[in-house]
N, C-alpha and C positions, 0 to 999 in steps of 0.2 A: 251766787253768781259764778258762772263758768269762767275759768281763767285758762285760756289756751295761749299762754304767753311764750311765744316761740317765733323764730324766724323761718320755721319750716314753711314751704309753699302751701297755700290754700289748696286742698285737694281738688276743688271744683275749677281751679285755674287750668288744670291739665287739659290739653286739647283745645284751648281757646284759640280764637282766630287772631293771628299775628298782625294782620293788615286791616284792622277795622277802620272805618272812617274816623278821621280825627275829631270832627265836630258834628253834633246833631242839633239842629236849630229848633227853637220852640215854635209850635203852632198855636197861637193864642186863641184861635177860634175853637179849639178842642181842649186845650190844656186845663182851663179852669172848670169846665163842665165835668171832666173826668175826675178832677181833684175833689169837687163837691160830692160826687158819688162815693169816692174813697173815704172822705170824712164821715159821711153818713153810715157807710158800711163798717167803720171802725167803732162807732159810738155804742152800739148795744153791748151791755155788760161791762163797759169801761167806767172807771171812776171819773173819767173826764168827759162823760157822755154829753153833758150840757154844753161844755166848751166846744167839743167836736161838732155838734150840731150847729152851733153858732158860726164856727168857721166854715162849715158847709154852706151856710147861707151867704157868708161873705164871698166864698168862691163862686156861688151862683151869680151874685151881683157882679163880680169880675167878669164872668162869662158873658153876661148880658151886655155890659158896656163894651167889651172887647169886640163884639159883633156889630155894635151900633155906631162906633166912633168912625170918623173919617180915616182914610188911609194913613198909615204911619209915615213919618219922615224917612225918605230913602237914604241908605248909606251909599254915598257916591263911590264910583269905582276908583277914582284918584285917591280918595281917603283910604280905601281898603289897601291899595298898593303902597301908599306911604306908610301906613301902619304895619304892613307886612314887612317892608324893608327895615323898619325900626323895631320890629318885634314888639309892637304895642297894640292894644285893642283898638278897633276902629271907632268905638263909642267912647268918648272921653267923659267919665262920670262927673268930673268937675264942671262940665259945660251943660249938664242936664238941667235946663231951666226954660222959662218962657211960657207962652200961651198954650201950647199944645199939651205940655205935661200938666199944667194947672187945670186945663179943661178936663183931662182924664181924671185927675183927682176929684174935681168937683162933681163929675158924673158918678164916680164911685160913692162919694158922700151922699148924693141924692138917692141912689139906689139903696144904700145901707140904712137910710133913715127908717125904712119900713121893717127892718129886721128887729126881732125881739132881742134885747141886749141888757147886760147888767147896767146899773145906774151910773157907775163910773164911766163906762163906755158911752152911754147915752149923753152924758154931760160933755165928754170930750168931742163927740161927733157934732153936737149942737154948736160948740165953739168953732169947730173947723168949718162948718157951713157958713159961719159969719166972718171967717178970717179974711183979711185983705191979702193982696198978692205978696206983699213983703213978708208977711207972717208965713204964708205957705212956702215961699222960697227958702226961708230959714229952716223950716221943718224938712223940706226936701234935701237941703244940703246936709243936715244932721243925719238923716236916714242913709244917704249915700256915702257918708264918711264913717258910718258905723259908730257915731258919737251921739247917743241919745240921752239927753238929760232926764233924770228920774221923773221930773214933773211932767214930761211929755210922753211917758210910756204908753198911756192909754191912747193918746192921739196918734202915736207912731204906728199902731196897728193898722189904722185906716189909711194913713199916709203911705205906709209900705205896701198895703194891698193895692192902692192906686198905682204906685210906682211899678209893682210887678206887672200890671197890665201894660203900662206905657213901655217898659223896657222889653217885655216879651214880644210885643208887636214890633218894636224897633229892631230888636235882634233877629226876629224872624225874616227880615229882609236882607240879612247879610249874605255874602257869597261864601258858603261853607268851604268851598274848594280852595279859597284864597286865604283862609285863616291859618295862623301859625301859633305854636306854643309861645306864651309870653313869659311865664315863670311858674314855679310850682304853686299850686293852689290859687291860681289867678285865672279868671275867665278870659278866654281869648277874644271875646266880643265886647264886654263892658268892663272888665277888670274887677269884677266882684269875687267874693269868696265863695267856696262851695258850701252848700247846706248839708251835703252828704255825698257819698259816692254810691254808684249802683253797678252791680254786675248784671248785664243785660242778656236777654235771650233773643233779641231781634235778629232777623235774617241779615247775614253779612257781618254781624258783630257778636255772634254767639259766644258767651263767656268772657267778653271784653268788659273792662271796668271804665266807667265814665264818672267824672265829677259833675255835679249839677249846680249851676250858679244860683245862689240864693236871691239874686236880684232879677236877672233876665231869663232864667231857666234854660240857658244854653247848656248842653252837655259836651264835655270834652274828654278825650281818651287819656287815661293815665295807666301806666303799667301796674300790675297787681303786686301786692305785698310791698307797698311803698307808702311812706307817710305823705299825705297830701297837704300837710302844713309846712314841713321843712324839707321834704324830698329824700329823707334818709331811708335806706333799705335795711338798716341795722336796728335790732331791738323792736321790731314791729310784731305786734301780737293782737289777739282778738278776745273780747269779753262779751258775754251775753247774760241775760237773766236766767237762762235755763241751766240746769245741772249738766245736761247733755246737749251741747249746742250744735250738733252736727246738722240738725234740721232747722236751726234758727234762721229767720229771714232778715233779722235786724241785729247787727252787732256793733260794738264799739271797736274801731281799729285804733289801737294805742301805739304810742311811739316813745321809747325810752330816751331817744336823743333830745327831743324837745319837750317831753312831758305832756303831750297833748293827745286828744282823741277826736276823731270825726266818725260818725256812724257810717257803716257800709250796709247797703240793702241788696238783697239777692233777688232781683226781679226775674232772674232765670228760673227761680223756684216758684215765684208768685208774681205773675205779670201785672197784677192789680196794684202793686206797691206804688206809692207816690212819695217822693222825697220830702215834701212839706208835710203832708198829712201823717205819714208814718213816723216822721221825726217827732211830731207833737204827741201822737198816740203812744210812742215808746218813751215817754217822759220817765217812766219807772227806771229805765236803764240809766238815764242821767242822774237820777237820785241815788242809785247804787254807786255810780262812778264818783260821786262826791266823797265817798269814803276811801278813795284811792288817791294815788299821787298824781293822777292825770287830770288836766283841765280841759274843758270843752273848747274846741277851737272853731267850730262851725257856728254860723249865725242864722237864727230863725227869728224873724220879728214877732212871730206868734208865741215864742217861748221867753221873750224878755220879761224879767220880773219873777220868773219861776226859779 
């Protein structure tokens, strides 16, 4: 494993755009279809091929329901302004409940029933399709609080997949121009944690680094060579599975101050990268990081239990 453990600036940061947009909102109508394509593209030759194909089918189910559901609940202008004043996200994760989110989850469960899946996943999904509202509300609260009991890990995959759709559609209606930073490693729309950060190559933000919310898929700008867990710029380094990591498109950004790491993806080198799919496909990097002093700080519901 390559060990570029230094606070020297990342060479590809030179010449980056200093005034990139603060937030890039998700487009649920396209997000999950592109993710499905990426999962399928990563599967051939991978030791995780069967799982990647399974997650591709889950992503296609997400795409289908995202385009079929009624319009998402709007984020009112007064809520946005109040949140902006208080430097809080306009979506309160603790209040995500009710008929709309449950309808989204049940639509995902129905679509996922036709997907070929392992026995444990099939059993969990069957139970979810029969679950009452109170049970679903408990599972939703657990998923949004990042507190998943071991006995519900299989069910959480489907619950989180449904929540990704609900939250991405909701966040997509935010006013990106009125969002403000909340805190390091906190989504400015829903308060979620980053699944990874990405160096992008999109017009107007070439070379900028964005954290990607693990829940609603909002992307928000963070400066380069900075820990997205604790905010430190000291003792930040990069690890990859390659001996020569100069061309690596997925690395672990490590921090000596808090002892954590979050993956950084270089979409400016490969635009097809997807933070969820490539995080799963690069599980080998996580396995190598287990032998180091750094702990994984990012959350991916598709990697719980690994």
